[in-house]
C-alpha positions in Angstrom: 156.7 120.0 140.7 156.4 116.3 140.2 157.1 114.5 136.9 157.0 110.7 137.3 159.6 108.4 135.9 156.6 107.2 133.7 156.1 110.7 132.4 159.8 111.0 131.3 160.0 107.4 130.0 156.8 106.6 128.0 156.4 103.6 125.8 155.2 104.6 122.4 155.8 104.6 118.7 158.3 106.2 116.3 159.5 108.4 114.8 158.8 111.4 117.0 157.4 111.9 120.5 156.3 115.5 119.8 155.2 115.0 116.1 153.8 111.4 116.2 153.0 110.4 119.8 151.8 113.9 120.9 149.3 114.4 118.0 148.0 110.9 118.5 147.5 111.5 122.2 145.8 114.9 121.4 143.4 113.2 119.0 142.6 110.6 121.8 141.9 113.4 124.2 139.6 115.1 121.7 137.6 111.9 121.2 137.2 111.7 125.0 135.8 115.3 124.9 133.5 114.3 122.1 132.2 111.3 123.9 131.2 113.5 126.8 129.7 116.2 124.7 125.9 116.8 124.4 126.3 117.5 120.7 125.9 114.9 118.0 128.9 115.1 115.7 128.9 114.0 112.1 132.5 114.8 111.1 136.0 115.8 112.1 138.6 118.3 110.9 142.2 119.0 112.0 144.8 121.7 111.2 148.5 121.5 112.0 150.6 124.6 112.7 154.2 125.6 113.2 156.7 122.7 113.3 153.9 120.2 113.1 153.1 121.5 109.6 156.6 122.1 108.3 158.0 118.7 109.3 154.7 116.8 109.8 155.0 114.6 106.8 158.5 113.5 107.6 157.5 112.8 111.2 154.3 111.0 110.2 152.2 113.6 112.0 149.4 113.2 109.4 149.3 109.5 109.9 149.4 109.9 113.7 146.4 112.3 113.6 144.4 110.1 111.3 145.0 107.0 113.5 144.5 109.0 116.7 141.0 110.1 115.5 140.3 106.4 114.7 141.1 105.5 118.3 144.7 104.4 118.2 147.0 105.3 121.2 150.8 105.1 121.3 151.1 102.7 124.2 148.9 100.1 122.5 149.8 100.8 118.9 149.4 97.8 116.5 151.3 98.5 113.3 149.6 95.8 111.2 146.1 96.8 112.2 147.1 100.5 111.6 147.9 99.8 108.0 144.5 98.2 107.4 142.6 101.0 109.2 144.4 103.7 107.2 143.5 102.0 104.0 139.9 101.8 105.1 139.7 105.4 106.1 141.2 106.6 102.8 138.7 104.5 100.9 135.6 105.4 102.9 136.5 108.9 104.1 135.2 107.9 107.5 136.7 107.1 110.9 135.0 104.8 113.4 136.5 105.5 116.9 135.3 103.3 119.8 132.1 104.4 121.5 131.3 107.0 118.9 129.3 106.8 115.6 131.2 106.7 112.3 132.4 110.2 111.5 133.2 111.8 108.2 136.9 112.5 107.8 138.6 112.8 104.4 142.4 113.0 105.1 142.9 114.9 101.8 140.4 117.6 102.6 139.9 117.6 106.4 143.6 117.5 107.5 145.2 120.9 106.8 148.9 121.7 107.0 149.0 125.4 107.8 152.4 126.9 106.8 151.6 130.3 108.2 152.8 131.7 111.6 152.8 129.2 114.5 150.0 129.4 117.0 150.7 131.5 120.0 151.9 129.4 122.9 154.2 126.8 121.3 155.8 125.8 118.0 153.9 122.5 117.9 150.2 123.5 117.7 147.2 121.7 116.3 143.4 122.5 116.2 140.9 119.7 116.3 137.2 120.2 115.4 134.0 118.3 115.3 131.3 119.3 112.9 127.5 118.7 112.6 125.6 117.3 109.6 125.8 120.7 107.8 129.6 121.0 108.4 129.4 123.6 111.1 131.9 123.4 113.9 130.2 122.3 117.2 133.3 121.5 119.2 136.8 122.8 118.9 140.1 122.5 120.9 143.6 123.7 120.5 146.4 121.4 121.6 150.2 121.8 121.9 152.6 118.9 121.7 155.3 120.2 124.0 157.9 117.4 123.7 158.4 113.9 125.0 154.8 113.0 124.2 153.4 115.6 126.6 150.2 117.3 125.4 148.4 120.4 126.8 145.4 122.3 125.7 145.5 126.0 125.1 143.8 126.5 128.6 146.4 124.3 130.3 149.2 126.1 128.5 147.9 129.4 129.9 147.6 128.0 133.4 143.8 128.0 133.5 143.6 124.3 134.3 146.5 124.1 136.7 146.1 122.9 140.3 147.2 120.1 142.7 147.5 116.7 141.1 147.9 113.9 143.6 149.2 113.8 147.2 152.2 115.8 148.3 155.6 114.3 147.6 158.3 113.8 150.1 161.2 115.6 148.3 159.6 118.4 146.2 162.8 119.7 144.5 162.4 122.0 141.6 166.0 122.8 141.0 169.3 120.9 141.2 170.4 123.1 144.1 167.3 122.1 146.1 167.8 118.4 145.1 171.4 118.5 146.4 170.3 120.2 149.6 167.6 117.6 150.3 170.2 114.8 149.6 172.6 116.3 152.1 169.9 116.8 154.7 168.4 113.3 154.3 171.6 111.4 153.6 169.8 109.8 150.7 170.8 109.3 147.1 168.9 111.0 144.2 167.4 107.7 143.2 166.2 107.0 146.7 164.5 110.4 146.9 163.0 110.0 143.5 161.7 106.5 144.5 160.1 108.0 147.7 158.3 110.6 145.5 157.1 107.9 143.1 155.8 105.8 146.0 153.3 108.6 146.8 151.5 107.6 143.6 151.9 103.8 143.4 153.0 100.8 145.5 156.5 99.4 145.4 155.7 96.4 143.4 153.9 98.5 140.7 156.8 100.9 140.6 159.4 98.2 140.1 157.3 96.4 137.6 156.8 99.5 135.6 160.5 100.4 135.5 161.4 96.9 134.6 158.9 97.2 131.7 160.6 100.4 130.5 164.0 98.7 130.4 162.6 95.6 128.7 161.1 97.7 125.9 164.4 99.7 125.6 166.5 96.5 125.5 164.2 94.8 123.0 164.4 97.9 120.8 168.2 97.6 120.8 168.1 93.9 120.0 165.7 94.5 117.0 167.9 97.2 115.7 171.0 95.1 115.9 169.6 92.3 113.7 167.6 94.3 111.2 169.0 95.8 108.0 167.6 97.4 104.9 166.6 100.9 103.9 164.7 103.2 106.2 161.4 104.7 105.0 160.9 108.3 104.0 162.7 108.8 100.7 166.2 109.6 101.8 167.2 106.0 101.2 169.2 105.9 104.4 170.7 102.5 105.0 170.5 100.9 108.4 174.0 100.5 109.7 173.7 99.1 113.2 173.5 95.5 112.2 176.6 95.7 110.0 178.6 97.5 112.7 177.5 95.1 115.4 178.4 92.1 113.2 181.8 93.5 112.7 182.3 94.2 116.4 181.3 90.7 117.3 183.8 89.3 114.7 186.6 91.4 116.2 186.0 90.3 119.8 189.0 88.7 121.4 191.5 90.1 118.8 194.6 91.6 120.4 194.8 94.2 117.7 191.5 95.9 118.6 192.1 99.6 119.5 190.8 101.0 122.8 188.6 103.6 121.0 186.5 100.8 119.6 184.4 101.0 122.8 183.0 104.1 121.3 181.6 102.0 118.5 179.8 99.8 120.9 178.2 102.8 122.6 177.2 104.2 119.2 175.8 101.0 117.8 173.5 100.5 120.7 172.1 104.0 120.3 171.9 103.8 116.5 170.0 100.5 116.8 167.3 102.2 118.8 167.1 105.3 116.5 166.9 103.2 113.4 164.0 101.3 114.9 162.5 104.7 115.8 162.9 106.0 112.3 161.2 102.9 111.0 158.2 103.6 113.2 158.9 100.9 115.7 158.2 100.7 119.4 160.5 102.9 121.5 160.6 104.6 124.9 160.8 108.4 125.1 164.1 109.1 126.8 163.1 111.9 127.2 161.9 112.1 123.5 161.8 109.7 120.5 164.4 111.7 118.7 166.8 111.2 121.6 165.5 107.7 122.5 168.8 105.9 121.9 171.1 107.7 124.4 169.9 106.3 127.8 169.4 102.7 126.7 172.8 102.7 124.9 174.5 103.9 128.1 172.7 101.3 130.2 173.8 98.5 127.7 177.3 99.9 127.8 177.2 99.7 131.6 175.8 96.1 131.7 177.9 94.7 128.9 181.3 96.5 129.3 181.7 97.7 132.9 183.2 95.2 135.4 180.9 94.5 138.3 177.8 95.9 136.6 174.5 94.7 138.1 171.1 94.5 136.5 169.6 95.3 140.0 171.0 98.8 139.6 169.0 99.6 136.4 166.1 100.9 138.5 168.4 103.4 140.3 169.8 104.4 136.9 166.4 105.2 135.4 165.1 106.9 138.6 168.2 109.2 138.7 167.9 109.9 135.0 164.2 110.7 135.4 165.0 113.2 138.2 167.4 115.1 136.0 165.1 115.0 133.0 162.3 116.3 135.2 164.4 119.3 136.2 165.3 120.1 132.6 161.7 119.9 131.4 160.5 122.0 134.3 163.0 124.7 134.0 163.8 124.7 130.3 162.5 122.3 127.6 163.0 118.8 126.1 161.4 119.9 122.8 163.5 120.3 119.7 160.8 122.6 118.2 161.2 124.9 121.2 165.0 124.8 121.9 166.7 122.7 119.2 168.4 119.4 119.6 170.3 120.6 122.7 166.9 120.1 124.4 166.6 116.5 123.1 170.0 114.8 122.7 171.5 117.2 125.2 168.9 116.4 127.8 169.2 112.7 127.1 173.0 112.8 127.5 172.6 114.7 130.9 170.1 112.1 132.1 172.3 109.2 131.0 175.5 110.7 132.5 173.7 111.1 135.8 172.3 107.6 135.8 175.7 106.0 135.0 177.5 108.1 137.6 174.9 107.1 140.2 175.2 103.3 139.6 179.0 103.5 139.5 179.0 104.9 143.1 178.8 108.6 142.5 177.7 111.0 145.2 174.7 113.3 144.5 177.2 116.1 143.9 179.1 114.0 141.4 175.8 113.0 139.7 174.8 116.6 139.4 178.3 117.4 138.0 178.0 114.6 135.4 174.6 115.9 134.2 176.0 119.4 133.9 179.1 118.3 131.9 177.0 116.4 129.4 174.4 119.1 128.9 177.0 121.9 128.8 178.7 120.3 125.8 175.5 120.1 123.8 174.6 123.8 124.2 173.6 125.5 120.9 172.9 122.2 119.0 170.3 122.8 116.4 167.4 120.6 115.3 167.7 120.4 111.5 166.4 117.0 110.3 166.8 116.5 106.6 163.3 116.3 105.0 161.9 116.4 108.5 162.8 112.8 109.0 164.3 111.6 112.3 167.2 110.1 110.4 170.0 112.5 109.3 171.6 113.7 111.6 169.5 112.3 114.4 170.6 108.6 114.3 174.3 109.3 114.6 173.7 112.2 117.0 172.3 109.7 119.5 175.5 107.7 119.3 177.7 110.7 120.0 175.3 111.7 122.8 175.9 108.3 124.4 179.7 108.7 124.1 179.5 112.2 125.7 177.3 110.9 128.5 179.8 108.2 129.4 182.7 110.7 129.2 180.8 113.1 131.4 180.1 110.5 134.1 183.7 109.4 134.0 185.0 113.0 134.5 182.6 113.6 137.3 183.7 110.4 139.1 187.3 111.6 138.9 186.4 114.6 140.9 184.8 115.3 144.2 181.6 117.0 142.9 182.9 120.5 143.4 182.8 122.3 140.0 182.4 125.8 138.6 179.1 125.7 136.6 176.0 124.5 138.5 173.6 122.3 136.6 170.8 124.9 137.2 172.8 127.6 135.4 173.5 125.2 132.5 169.8 124.4 132.2 169.0 128.2 132.2 171.7 128.8 129.6 170.1 126.1 127.4 166.6 127.8 127.8 168.0 131.2 126.9 169.9 129.7 123.9 166.8 128.0 122.7 164.8 131.3 123.0 167.4 133.1 120.9 167.8 130.4 118.3 166.3 131.1 114.9 163.1 129.2 114.2 164.7 127.7 111.1 167.0 125.7 113.4 164.2 124.3 115.6 162.7 121.3 113.9 161.2 123.2 110.9 163.7 121.7 108.4 164.3 125.2 107.0 168.0 125.6 108.0 171.2 123.9 108.8 171.8 120.4 107.5 168.2 120.2 106.3 168.9 122.6 103.5 172.5 121.5 102.8 172.0 118.1 101.2 173.6 116.4 98.2 172.2 117.3 94.8 172.2 113.7 93.7 
């Protein structure tokens, strides 16, 4: 099992990695298939199933599919150009992807929200089709958006397309237990082992430059969120709060009357700044998802701005450690809210952030594993119940509280010696089981929980 730091942390666009980025990626993959097909296509169709249908409008899934079929990709997304292209598609009922002829596509008729049973395989399913001049389907593929921007075809989901991908890695841990055993045997930190694995795929300069780029995008997202106010799109009329809170915190700096608990406000405001940007459709980094994108960058900013002796040189170790933990959770359970609820999103993000912070503050591998376990353990059972399917309520505040829990978990772990009762592996398995038992209405369908308990006015 190898998930790169660049698989866990992807640069993309809000508001959702599974509902926005994933469908856009799937559309791009379908266009690639179409370019290599011997058939001459004249039109396109798409259907959304399960959670992609139920909360698709709130998550801008329809917009993502339309733009994806026009050739847009998350990592190179241009918001201004997207608006112009969307208007053109709706007017002409045609998409013009690169290296393909213009194709008929009427968003009103050719993009279907199927509110029936989800497709077998995953809660986030979509079917893309190409048609000939008579409207008959000549190419068809089923895709599943499995969280964090990851996309698999039906064949890949069923294991038909599995196989070795790349050279062998030096530390092939698939569990926290194996990770700790390899750390003990090698005398290396989790970050150092993760770095060695990454270097089987790219050279040191490219690795460092890529990780630096991840942090630069995260930090820029925080900064945009801290200076932008107004009302978030989507109809809930949620007001951005990060700027106002940040302005008040700056004004209070240096006052002797400031209470110690105000440090929680700093952690929250960094996270909220990111998730307000995400809700507005801005550029974010999956960490490991868009819905949980604020936790990891908030904890890094807390470390840099508020921890004595913090060093920017340690950001790479932070993100490598966090990616190692995120990879374990994704491999053995899920990072998808549609599959396991918000415990899989903010819970996973808090575990990753706690591990990263513990590592850069001098924690041993055992303490790092303990920090991740504490953070994940205290998110178990958390539902994914976004109001109107928008990644706003309760998602924005939830990232702030996830950051606070992450810092607390790292601090508790550093106060111990790494010996603890509940192993991280068992906690990950408990999260998987809890997600499997959780009612579908609490898993990103907006059919239960806070999503149906909203003010009448």
